[in-house]
N, C-alpha and C positions, 0 to 999 in steps of 0.2 A: 508677808513672806512665810508666817507660820501657816495662813490659809493654803498657800501654794503647798507647803509641805504636806499639809493633811490629804489634798486633791492627788497628788503625786503619790503619797503612801496608800490611798485608796485603791487607785487602779494599778499599783505595781508594790504590793504589800512585801515587806522584808521576808521573803521566804527561806533566806539562810537559817531561821530559826525554826524552821518544819524540818519534820524527817525526811528520810530520802526521797521516799516514794510519793507522797504528795509534792515534795520540791519537782521531781523529774516530771510529772504530769502535767505542773503548772508552766515549766518552761516548753514542755513538747506541744503543749496547747498554743502557747505563741509562735513557735515555731512554725506549726502546722496553720496558723492564722497568717502569719507573714508570708508564706509560699503560697497560699490562697490569693493573697492580696496581689501578689507579683503577677501570677498566672492568669488573674482576672483582668490586671492593668492590659497585659498582652492581648487577651483574648477580646477586650472590648473596646480598644482604643479605635480601630478603623470604623466599629459602628457609632461610637461617641463622636467621631468627626463629621459624621452626617448630621448630627445635632449641633456642630459649630464648637463642641468641646470634647477634646480627645479623651479627657480625666471626668466624662459625665457619670458614667457608672461607679468608677473609683471613688467618686466623691459621695457619693450617695451610700456606697458601701463603708466608706469610714463613719458615716454619720451612723448607721445601723450597729456598726461595730461599738461606737461610743455608748449607743443606748444598752446593749447587748452585754458590755462590760460592766453596767450597772448592776444587772442581775447576777451576772457572773461572780462580781466581788461581793455582792450581799449574800449569796449563797455560801462561799466558801469562808465567809466569816460569821454565818448563823448555824447554831447547834442543828443537826439535822432532825431532830426529835420535835422541834419547834415548826419545821418546815412540813414535816409529816403530819403534824396535828392539823395544819390547815390546807393540807393539797386536795383533800377531796371538796372543798369548797371551790377552789379554782377549777378543779377537773368539771365539777358539775356546771359552773357558769360558762366554762368555752363549750360544753355540750350543748348547752342552751343556745349559745352564738352559732353553733354548728346548725343547728336546725333552723334557727332565725334566717340563715341564707336563703331558705325556700319560701320565705315570705315576699310577695311581689313587691318589688321597688327596693328590698334588702340586697339581695344577691348581686353579684356582678359575673357575667358570663365572660369567659375568656376561652376561647379556641374550644367552643361547644360545651364547657364544662363550667358549672356553677359552683366555684372554690372561694370565691371571695366576697367579705361581707362589708358593705357599704355602710361606715361610721360617718360620713359626709365630711369631716376632717381627714380621716385617714381610712385607707381599707387594709382589712386584715384576713388573714388566712387560718379560721380556727382548726384545722385539721392540721396544719403545722403546730400552731402554738400550744396543742394540747399535749404533744409528746412527752415533755418532760413531768408532767402532771400523772401521765400514764406510766410513767416508770415508776414514779413514787407511789401511786395508788396499787397498780398492780403488785408491787414490791410488800407492800402494807398488807394487803388481802391475803397473798401467798406465802408469806412469811410467817402470819399469824392463823394459817389455816385452820389448824385443828384448836386455836384459843377461841374463834369467834362461831357465833351460831350458825346451823344450817341456813335460817332464813337470810341473815347477811351473805352467807357466801353466794346463794341463788340470786340474791338482790343483786351484787355486784357483779356477776357473770352477766346478768340481762343487761346491766348499765353498759358493760363493756362490748357486748353483742349490738346495743342500740347505738353506740358509738361506732362501731364497726360498719354498722348497716347506714347510717347517717353518710359516712365518708364515700361509701359504696354508691348511693344514690347521687353524688355529685355529677357524674361518676369520677372516680378517683381509686380504680383499679389497685394501683401501685402502693397509694399511700394506706390501702386498706388492708393489702398485704402484709406491708411493713409494720404496722401498728398489731396485725393479727398475730404475725411471727414473733414479735417482740414478748407480747403476752404469753403466748405459749412456750417460749423458750424460757422466761421468767417461772412459768408454773413448772415447767421440767426442772429447772434448776433448784426450786423448792421441793422436789420430791414427791409433788402432787401425784396420786396413783394413776396408772396407766389406763385404769379404768374409765377415767375423766378424760385423759390426754389424747387417746386413739380417736374416739369419737368426735373430739374437737377439730382433730386434724383433718379426719374424713369431711366433717362438715363444711371446713375452710376451702379445701379443695374443691368439693362439690359447688361450693356458691362461687366460686372464681370462674368455673368452668360455665356455669349456668349464666354469669354476667357475661362471659365471651360470646356465648351462643345467641344471647339476646341483644347483643351489640355488635353489628358486623365489622365495626373498624378494629375491634380489641381481636376479633377472631382473625382480622386480616394480618395484625400484626405478629400475632402468635405462628401464624401460617409460614410469613415472610421472612422471619428474623433467622431461620436457618440459611435462606438464601435469598437475600433481599434484591440481587440483580433481576429476579423474575419480575420487578418491579420497579427498575432503578429509577423512574422518573415520577413515581407514584408515592405508594405507601412506603417502598424502600429506600427512599431517597434519601433520608436522613442518615439511616445506618449504613448507605453505601458510602457517604461523604464522611461519615465519620471513620470507617474504615481506611479509606482513601489517605486521610488524616494520619492515622495511627501507624500505617503500613510507609507511608512517605517519609516517616520520621527515622526509619533505619536504624541502627545501633546507636549512634550518639547524637540523633536529633540534629534539625535544621538550626538550632541556636535560639535563644532567648528574643522574642518578637519578630522572627521571621517565617511564621507559618502563613501558608498560603490559602489553606482551606477558610481562615477566618474572614477572607477577603470576599465576603458574601456567598461563599459556596456551603458551609456548614450552618443550616439554621439554628438559632438561639444557641450559637458556639460558647457564651460566657454563663449559661445556667447548667442546663442538666447534660449537656455534651462537652463540658469544659475539658474533661479528663482527655479528649482527642486531641485538643490543641496543646495540651502540655505534653502529651505523647509525640506529636508532629515535633516540637521544638526540642525535647529534651530525650528522646528517642529511647530505645530499649532499656539502656542503663538508667535513664531517669526514672522511668516507670518501675524498675526493680527497686531502686532507692525509695521511692514512694511509697510501694507495697513493704519495703523493710520499716518505714517509719510507722505505718499501720499496724504491722506486726509487734512492734516494740510496744506501742501504744496499748495494745490488746493484752500484750503480757503484763504489762504493769497494773491494767486494769484488773486481770486476774488474780494478780498477787496482792492487791487491795482486797477484792473479794474474799481470798482465802485467810488473809488477816482478819477479817471483819469477825468478830465474835457474836454481834447481832445479828441473827438471820434475815431482819427486814433491811440492815445496813449492806449485806453482803447481795442482796438482791438488787438493790438499787445500785450497785457498783456494775453487777452484770448486765442489768437493763440499760443503764448507761453506754456501756462497751457495745451493747449490740446495736443501737442506734448510731452512735459513731463511727463504728469501724464496719458493722453489718450493713449500713445505709452508703458508707465508701465502696465497698466491694460490689452492692448492688448496682451503684452508679458505674463502676468501671466495667461490669458485666454487661450492662446494657449497651456502653460505649464501644466496646469490642464484640458487640454480637453474640456474646455466650447466652445473655437473656433476652427475651422479648423487648421492644423498646417500650420505655415507661418514663413518666415524667417526675423521678426523683434527683433533687440536687445532691451535689457533693458537698458534705457538712464542712464549713468554715473555707470553702471556694468558690463555690458557684454563687454568682449574684442573686441577693433577694434578702430584704429585711427580716422577713419573719423565720427563715430559713436559718440566718445568722445569728439572731437573738435565741432562738430556740437552741441551737448547737452549743453557744457559749454556754448557756443556763445548764445544759446535760453536763457539757465539760466540767462546769462548776460542781455539781451533785457528785461526780465521781472524785473529784479532788477533796470535798468537804469528807466522804467516807474515808479516804485514805488518810487525812487529817484527825480524825476521830480513832480511828482504828491505830494510827501510830501512837497517838497523845494516851490510848489506853493502857497501852504496853508499859507506859513509865511512870512508877508510881514514885513521887520525891520521898526521900529518906526520913524526914519529918514525919510525912503522912503515914508512912509504913510503921514508924516508931510508935505512933499515937494509937494505930488501928490494934497493937498488941495489949493494950491495956482497957479497949472496948468489952 
């Protein structure tokens, strides 16, 4: 009984003892997770039936959630300074795994891209798993920009460029853009001089344009996203089906589980285009409520950042918000045709073990910053009394 209580407490800690901000973020994370599971169930059930089990994807997602919650709860219970002290090692290890993909026999090619590393027992996606450590490391470098030597600054900028180059070579332009924008925005929040930021932004845009010119399918996507009906049965097929799903949802939606586009019209409807199924079933009103949830989550994250006295902690909160909310908005932009078609999952909603574990750890980092920032403002009376005599 005592062991069971410990297990339950580990996964569901007594948040009533926390300050208001970390408590709200904790429950909003689980609300987001619950909505994601419900939408995934609806979006994947028909596909699962073809494998003999309608719950095929949901069961596997629950297993990944369990593993992700281990990391999530470790993060929210561990001092952030301890995590920051070892973050560079995890970042460098995953960077090494990122390039190990290109070794013959180690990488797994899916849909023309080499993004998965074959570890025999399991396949992992290093470009996805590196994101929490990218947040930590970029916050650590830019938050202490004027305290570290010029040599270390240059070294870590080169390491970040090396990471972005490795992801771009897979090729994975969307993930490269997301990680690049995350680094740039964290640097902007750290008040790094525009002398560095403007050339970095121009270099990023130029690299993306060059990548699109060298890869015809990327250029085709860029040209077609404004009018996918030009090639509705080819490169524009997925976006056309997504727009049909969103448009047919109307104001109130067709109802939970009643999507038509998931009946093998919209490809990968339970991963990158899961928002289209959500919009079809819950309509314009449901989409507004989802956007409201993201807005509230972003507002809470910004409040956490404003309350953080440590500049590194502040940047960790901002980086976490960018990856959670920013990636969600990019996913919505792709599904609605506002952005070119890319392969970015919706955090805590799309099917995928690597994405789920990463998202939970990033959410845990934000909650940890909220906990430490809130606790730092409360000094017990006895402690204050002793400080007077020091």
